[in-house]
N, C-alpha and C positions, 0 to 999 in steps of 0.2 A: 328153290328157284337156284340154277347155275350160275355164280358170278363171272362175267368174263374177265377177261385180263383188262386191267386200268388203260386208260386211253394213251396214246402214246403224245407228246408234243410235237407237232411240226415246227419247222423255223420261222422265224417273225418273221411277217409279210407287212408292207405299208400298204393297208386298206383303207386309209383317211381320205376325207371328204371335207372339205370347209364350206361351210354355210355361208351362202350371201345374202343380202339385205332380202332377201323375197325367198327366204327356205324357212319351212317349218320343222322344228325338230319335236321328234315322239321317241317314246320307250322302244327301243328295239325289240324285234322279235326273230330276229335272227341267229346268229351263232358268233363263237368264238373260231378262232383259225384252228384253233387245236385239232389233230387228229383228221387230218385230209389225208384221203388216200387214191391215187390213180393207177388201176392196174394196166399201166402201159402197153404191157404185153397182151393183152388179151384182144383179140379178133373177132369177137363176137358180131360186130356190127359194122366192120370193115368190108369192103364191096369194092374192086377193081374193073374196069371198064373189060376188060377180057376173061372175066371170072366167069365160068359156064353157070347154065342157068340152076343146075341142081345146088350149087353155092349161093346163087343170088336169091334162089327159094329159101333155103336155109336160114339166110342172114333177114329175109323180109318175113319169117315165122317167127326169129328170135324179137324184131321190134314189136311184133302184134304183141308175142309173150309177154313184152318187156314195157308194155306200157305206151308205146310210142306209135298208136296206130297209124299216123299221118304218113309216117316215113315208109311202114310196110303196104300202104296203100300204093306208094309210088313204084315202089320195086313189084310189087304183086300185078299192078296194071300193065307194066312193061312186057310181064312174061306171060300174062293171060290175051293179049294182044299182039304178041309176038308169032302167036301159030305154034309154040311149043308148050303151049299152058296143057295142065292135067285138070282133071276135075278136083284133084285134092287143090290144085291151086285157087281154082275159081271158088271152091268154097270159102277157103282163106279171105280170098280176096273180098269177095262180099261181106266176111265180117269187118273187114280190116274199114271198108265204107262207113258202117255204121257204127263202129266201135268207138266209145269215148264222146258221141254226138247225143245232144238232147234233143227233143223234138222240134227245138226252136232253131237248131240248126240245119234241120234237115232240111234242104231247098232244091230246088228244080235240077241242080247238077249232081248234089247227092242221091238223088232216086234217079236220075241219067246212068252215073256209075254203077249203081244196084242193077239197074236195067241190063246194063252192059253184062256183066258176070251171068245173070241169069241166060240172055240170048248167046254167050257163047258154051254155056253148058248145054244149051237145048242142040247143038251140032255133034255132040257125043254121042257115039252109037251105042255103048252099053252104060244100062242104068246102074253103078256101082254104088258102094256103101257111102262114097262122099256125094254123090248126085242126090241119094236120098235125104242126106243131111242138109243141103243145101234146098232140095224141096222144103223140107221142116222149116228153115232160115225162111223161104218165101212165104208160106202160110204165116208164120207168127208176124212176121212183117207187114204181111196184107191184113188182120186184122189189128195191126197196131194204125197202120193207116187210117182203116175203117173206123177204129174209135176216136179217133181224133178227127175225123172228117164228119160223124155224124153223132160224135159225145157216148156211143155206148156201142154192146156187141150183143148179138143173140146169145143164149145160152148153148146151143148145140154147137155154133162155129166156135165159140171159146173151148167148150170141152173137147172137139175134137182134133183142133190144134195142141191143147194142153197132151193128149194122150199119145199124140206122135210125139211132142218133146219127149216126154217119157219113155218111148220105146226106143228111144237112139242110146249106143253105147253111153255108159256113165261120163267117160274122156270127151263126147261130142256136148251132152248137156251142161258139163260144166261150162265149155269156151261158149256154148250160145247166151247161157244166162250172163256169163262175165260181160262178151263185146256188147250184147246188147240192153245192158243194164240202165244205161243212160238215157235210151230210148223208149224203153220199156214204160209202161204209167197203168194206172186203172186195176182194171179186176185181173188181167193180164200178171200184173207184177206182184200182186196181192198172193196169186196162186204160187207161182216161182218163187217167192220168197217163202212163204209157208212152207213149200216142198224142201226147199235148200236151206232151213235155218240150222238144221244139225248137222247137217255137212259140213256149213260155214265155220258154226261152231269149232267141229274137229279141225277141218283143214287150214284153219287159219293160225293152228299152233304145231301142226306137223308136217313134214317128219321132224322132229326133234327140231325146231324153230329155236326154244331156249337153249340148246347144246350146239347151235349152228350160226345161227344168226350173224353173232357178234364176230363169226370168224371175214366175214364180207368188208368187216371195216378194219381188218389187220393188212399190213402192206406184205409183199414179197420179200422175205427176210434174206437179208444179206448172207452169204456163206459165210463161216467164219476165216479170216487169217490170221496167221502166225507172223510175230516180228521173227527176223532174223538175227541171229548173233555171230561173230567170226571174232576169233582170235586177232589183234591187231600183227601186224607185222613187226618182228624184232627192229628197234629202231636201228639207226647207225651209232648211237649216243650208246645204248645199251650192250650193242657188238662191241665198241671200242672200251667199255668197263670190263667186260667179259675177257677180251683180249687181252688188256691191260694187266687183269688180275693174273690170269691166267701167265703169261708172262714173267711176272713177277714173283709166282709161286715157282716158275722152272727155274728163274735165276737160282734162286734160294736153295731147290734142291740139286743144282749143279754145283752151288758153293759149298753145300752139307756135304755130296759125296767125295768132293776134292779136298778136304779137312781131315786130318788125320782122326780126330776124334769122333767118326762115322759111326762107329758102333754104339757108342754110349748117348748118340741121341737119338738112337731109334724109337725108343720110347716114348719122348718128347714128340716126335715126327706124327706117332703113331695115335697120340692122342689129338694131336691136331686133327689128323685125317678123320677121326671118329667126332669129333667135334664138329668138323665141317657138315659132316654126315647127319648128325642130330641139328643142326642148326636149320640145313635147309630142308631136311624131310619135315620137321614139326614146325618151322617156322612158317612155312607154305601151310601146313596144316591149321595152326591158329591165326592167319591171316585171313583162310577162306573160311573158318568160322566165324568170325568175326564180320565178312563180308556178306555171308547168307544172312545174319541177323541185319544189318544194315538195309540189304537190300528188302528184306519182311518188313521191317519198320518203316522205308520207302514206301512200300506199297500201301500201307497203312496210316501214313500222310504223317510221318515223324522224322524230319521236322515237315510240318505243314507248308507246302509251297503250291500257291494258287495257279491255276493252269490260266494262261493269257486269252481270252475272247480276241483271238485275232488271227488273221492266215500264217502259217509256220513256213510259207512259201510254196513255190512247186506247181501254182495256179490254183492254191487250195483257197475256194473263197470263204470271207471271215463269217458271213451270215452260215455256209455249213458249219463252221466250226461253233458259233453260236446254239445252231439247232442241237447240235451234238451234246453239247453244254447243258443245254434245256432239259431234253429228254432224259440224262444221267439225272439232272436235279428231280425232275418227276418220277423217274422209274424207281428211285429210293424213297422218296416221299409216299408214293403210293403204297410201297411193298413195306411200310415201317410196320416191325412188330409191334403188337399191343401188351408189352411187358415193360417192367419198370426198367427206365434208364436213357439217358440222352442220346437217342437212336442221333437226330442231326449232327449233334455234336461228334459224336463218338465215331459217327463213319463219314465225317468230312473229307479228312485226308484220303479214305479209301476212294470218295466220288473222285476227287482231283486227279488222281492217280489212273482210275479207270479213263477220265475225261482225256489225259495224255494220250493214252495205250490207243484209244479209239482214234482221235487225230492223228495219230501215227502209223498205226496200221490200215486206216480205211480212206485218208485224206485224197488220194490218187484214187480211188479204186472206182469213183463214179456211180456211187450208191447215195440214197437220199437217206438224211439221220434218221426218217421213220422207219427203215428197213434195219436199222439197230435196234430198234427197240426190245426184239426178243432176245437179243444176247445180254442186254442192259438188265431186263428183267432177271435173266438166267444170273447174273453177277450178284443183283442183290437179293436173290433168292439163298445164294449162298451164304451172303453176310447175314440174313436172317437167321438160318439154322444154325450157325454159331455163337449168333447174339443171345437165341432163344436157349442154346446150349449151355451157356456161359462160358463158351471156349473163346470167343472172338479175340481175347490178346495172349491165348494160350503158348502162340508161337516162341514168345519168348524165352519160356522155360524149356521149350523143347530145343531151341535153337542158342542157350545160352554155351558159351565157348568152354569147354571141358576144362579144367585144371592140369591133366596130364600133358598134352600138346604143349603147355606153356611151360610146366616144369622141365621137360625135355628140352625143350627149346633152350632155355636157359642153361641147362647141363650142357646144353653143346656148345652154346658161345664159351663156356666158363672153360670147358676143354681147349676150344680153339683158341682161347686165350693163353691158357694155363701153358700149352705146349711152347709157344715164342719165348714164352718168359722164363721156362725150363733151358731154354737154347742160350739166351741171355745170360743166363746166371752162370754158363759155363764157359763163357766167353764167345759166344757164335753169335756177337749182336748182330751183325750182318746178315748173318743167316735169318735169324728171326725177326729185324725189320721187314726183309723180302718175302717172309711168308706170311706175318701177319698182315702188312699192306698189302699185300694181292689176298688173300683168303679174305678180307674185310671188304674189298673192291668187289670179288669174284661173288662171294656169297651172297651179299647185299643184291646185286643184281641179278642172279640167279632166284631168290628167292619172289623177285617182284614180276621177272618174266613168266616163272611157274605159276605165281599165283594168278597172273592174269587169265595164264591159261585155264585154270580150274574154274576159276570164276566163272569164265565163260562156258565151261562145260557146263557148269551147274545152273547157267542161265537159258542153256539150249536145253537142259535136260527138262526145266521146270515148264519151260515153253511147249514142249513137246508133249506134256503130261497136261498143259492148259488146252491146249490145241484139241488134244483128244476128248477130253471133257465137254469142250466146247463143239466139237463135231459131232458127240453124241446127243449133245443136247439141240443141236439144228436138226439132226434127222427125226428126233423125237417131237421138236417143233412142227416139222414137214408133216408128220404124221397124224398130227394134231389137226393142221390144216386141209387135210386131204380131203373131207367133205364139207368144204368151204361152199355154200350155195352160189348158184352161179347169177347173173342178174335177173333172168327172168325167172328163177325164185322167188328172188326179192321182191319183182314187180308182182308176182302171183300173190305172197304174201298182203301185200301192202292194198292190191285188190279186194282180198276178202277183208280187210280190216275196213276198208272204207263200205263196203256193201253193210258188214254188222253194224258198224256206226250208224249208218242211214237208219238201218232197221232200229237199231236203241234209240236214237233222236224222234224217229214216228213214235215209239212208244212212250216216251217221255209224255210228247208233245199231245198226247191222245188221241192219233190221226192214223189213217192208212194211207195205202197208196191213192186209192181211189180220191183220197181229199187235197192231192196234189195237185196243181196246176206246172210245175216243173221244182227240179231241186238241181242246188248244186255244190259240190263238195269241193272244198280248197285244200291244198296240204301245204306246209311250210315245216323249214328245220327248225327245231326248237333252240333255245338257248343253249349254249354248249355243247350241242350234238357233236357227234363225230361224222365225218364225211366220206364217202366213198363213191366212186364209178368208173365205168371203163368207157373206154375213149368211142364217140359219138352217142354214149347211155346217159339217162339221165342222173344226177346227184340222187343218192339213197344216202337215208339220214337215219341215225340212231335213235333220234326221239325226233317226233311232229307234233305239229300244233293243228289239227284239224278243224276244221270250221266249215259246219254244215248248214246249207240256207234252205226252208222248206218256204215254198210258196204256194199258198192256199188262195182261197176267194177272199177272206177276210184280211188275210195280211202276211208277213216273213215272220217265223219262227229261225233264230237263229243261236246253234247249239255249236259250242267251243271246248274241245277236249283236249288233254295231253295225251299222247299216244307213246309207250314206251316199243319202239319196233324191235327189241331184242328179245320180249318176251309176250306181247301184244297185249298188255296189261293199260288200262286206260285210269286217269287219274283228274281229279280237279276238273269238273264239270262247270261252264259258266252258259247260262241262257241268257237270250234277249227278244223279244217280240217287240214289233212295230208294223203298224198300217203305213199302207202303199205311198199315203200322200205324207207319211213322216219322213221319208226317204227324201232327201235335199240333191245329194249327186253320188256317181260312182266312178272313179277312174282311175287309171294308173301312171304313175309319174317316176322318174328318175330318183333313186335314193342312194347315199352312200352310208357312209359310218363315220362316226366320229368319237373318240375318248376324251372324256371329263370327268375329272374328280373318282378315275378309277372306272365309271361306268361308260359300255359302249353304248351309244344311242343312234339310232336313224337319223339321218339328214334327208329329208324329201324336198327336192328341188320344186318349185311351183309349177315350170312350164308342164302341161300335159301332153302327155306322148299318145301314138296310138299303139295298139297291141304291136304292130309287127316293127315298129321304129325303135331298132336295136343295133345302133350302128356301134354303139361304147359298152365296155364291158363292164357294167357299174349295175346294183342291184334296182328292181323294178320293186315298186310298194304299191299296191291294191289299197284303194281306200273308200270305205262306203261311209259315207259322213249323213248324218240324221238332223233334221230340223233342229232337233234339241242341242245339238252340239257336239253331240258323241262321235266317235269315229271309231270304225272296225275297219283295223288293217290286217295286211297278209303280206310279207315279203318273199319276193321270187330272188334270193339269191345270186351272185353271181358265181362264175365259174373261177373266180381267183386261185391258184395253185391248183388247179386240176384240169388244167387245157393240155394237150397235146398239140403245138402249134404245127406241127408236121402232118397232123390228120385233121384236125378241126379249124374250123370259120368261128370266131367267137360271138358274132351277132347270129350266127345259126344255132349256136347254144342256148343264147338267151331266149330265143324262140321256142327253142326245144323245154327249156324250164317253164316258159310260160304255158306252155301246153298242157304238160305233165302236173303241174303244180293245179289245174282247172281255173287258172286267173282268166287266162283266154274265153273260156266258155262264159266263165262269171261273168267278167265284164259286158259282155254280150247281151248277156239277159237282165242284168242288175242296172246297164245304162240306161235299158228300156223302161224299165221299172220306175226310176229316177224321173224321164222325160215324161213320162204318161201318167204316173200316181195311180189313182183307183181305175182309171179306167183300162190300166193295162192288160188284167185279167180277159176283158173282153176283146180288146184289140189283138192280144198275143194269141187267142182263139178263131179270130178272123183269118188274120196272118196263116196260122198251120195251115186252114181250110185252101186258104189262095195259093200257098206254095204248094201244096198237095195236088190242086187241081192243073196249076201250072205244068207241075213235075208229068202228071197223066197226060196232059192234052198234048206235051213236048214229046215224051216217051209213050203214046198208046200204051200206059200201063196201069196199075190201079185196078186190076181183075176184067180189062175189059178183052174181051174174046181174042184170041191173036197179040194181045201187048206183053212186055217183058213180066208181070207180075203174075200173068195167067198162062207164059210160056210152058212151064213144067206140068201144068195140068194134066191128067189124063196118060 
């Protein structure tokens, strides 16, 4: 199995909730805030008021494929009733009406909306492929209504509609099976599930899910930024020293050439000039060599200087700095090579240097710390390569100053001193003092100025080389992310997973779809799962906890599994069975989290909330309580750290999370079960018949000639 890159750490966020006197603290089934990614530039689900119908339809289709059918239904209804709808739009509108709805959610309003689609389609003059597909959906739904009303179907009717489903193109078959999955039941679903079993097994891992799914959780990488170095201007003090040294040397030369013994002083003068050249030439070389080693040592943390976790100023938030520091630590820890040596201690200084570099380069770049994760991993990998090869500190030998510049520098200094001494021995003490003082002052300042410029040049060259390497790594990383799945593909994989897990649950329980009165599938993010979403879309998790409730005549079978979404593997199955009279209550309550003794726990507030009472951005916890005291819970996490405030309403997002996690549907079903006990089976069947009867009377459908469900017949 391919292993995705290790998850990044997002900045620490305050997600605590204080438990009051009437709160219940239970084990958390949510997630850590690490690894949260909002693909803020994604416009998949964004609609403006003046967008043309083509774009609105595209967004609606994305909602439908992305597992958010209620949003799709609203957009498609507007298009269908606007008079500018097409047979394709009507087909998808009909699917959106029933998608993710179980039979106990099919009320007269749902039947009316479905009937509307059929009436609109009837007005199209041409029976095209989309109209044919809609006709098959109508026949299939008529069978479902009939089965729910009378409890059975004749074999001929069932076979006829199944033959028509099988005659559609593969894509239409998959869409119909997926979006009608919740409302299907009995013999129809048993047949379709048997036909689709192998397809689902194959498609839930394709195309290349293992190699691609993890990429959805990777943030958009920040582009490399290089640090800029420039030589500081020569200051007034340096210019004064250079000018003073030059003046002293000039005065000495004028005095020398005005004296009668000038010809005898030429050799000492030449020695002084040669010494001055050697002193500057190799004094600079010696200083630059030392500076290169000092710089490289500093990059590796010698001496060790911890970077402060605080804002460096210029409107850089301290939380952002903390996030960068945490990601550097996480990146190096996750990349630790499994070879001998103290990796943590040996790279401590390197990590501190990288923290300082990233804060300096990106502090005002308006990028999230998570977007630097690819760069942190790259730097960690460079260190790992040298660590494995045993060359981590080889730079010390490579940059050790050679002896030749030191020797020649000392020779130069000696010559520069000998010249004035010889002149002094010949009685030219004044000349010697002027030349010696001028050379000392001028040469020392010249070495400092030239060394600074050379060191800055070295830094610039090193930064150019590093920047080029980082740019190449950035380009390579973009190529890796090029086939990142979109949100619709993530939703498709999850839908296939839920279908597969329901089938497995039926097999484990020794049941078929004919044995079910209803079923509920709920999903929640697993502990420590990575999170990612696009604006207006649901949160996707790298790992899920999936709860499946199979409601039969005799009671409820609950199966809970851990799903690794990155590869589709399932582990740690837990099963619970109970009779209807054993169910005490089902409710959704507001919940928060708190940390105690290093463990994050759910804090459930005891006030009961209605499913749509979502005014505050907190988690919601679904709790199914048995008479034995056992509680089956599922947490609908909030969108903390994943909200675009310019585009999204937090209350709408919580409603979205409730719907897409299956909690809204589960609450509706299991609340009735808790209230009615063993009578729920008979009462629910009667309610279904009455709802369908009411829908038929209101809309004239359900197979009545001239009615909506018969509108496309003949």
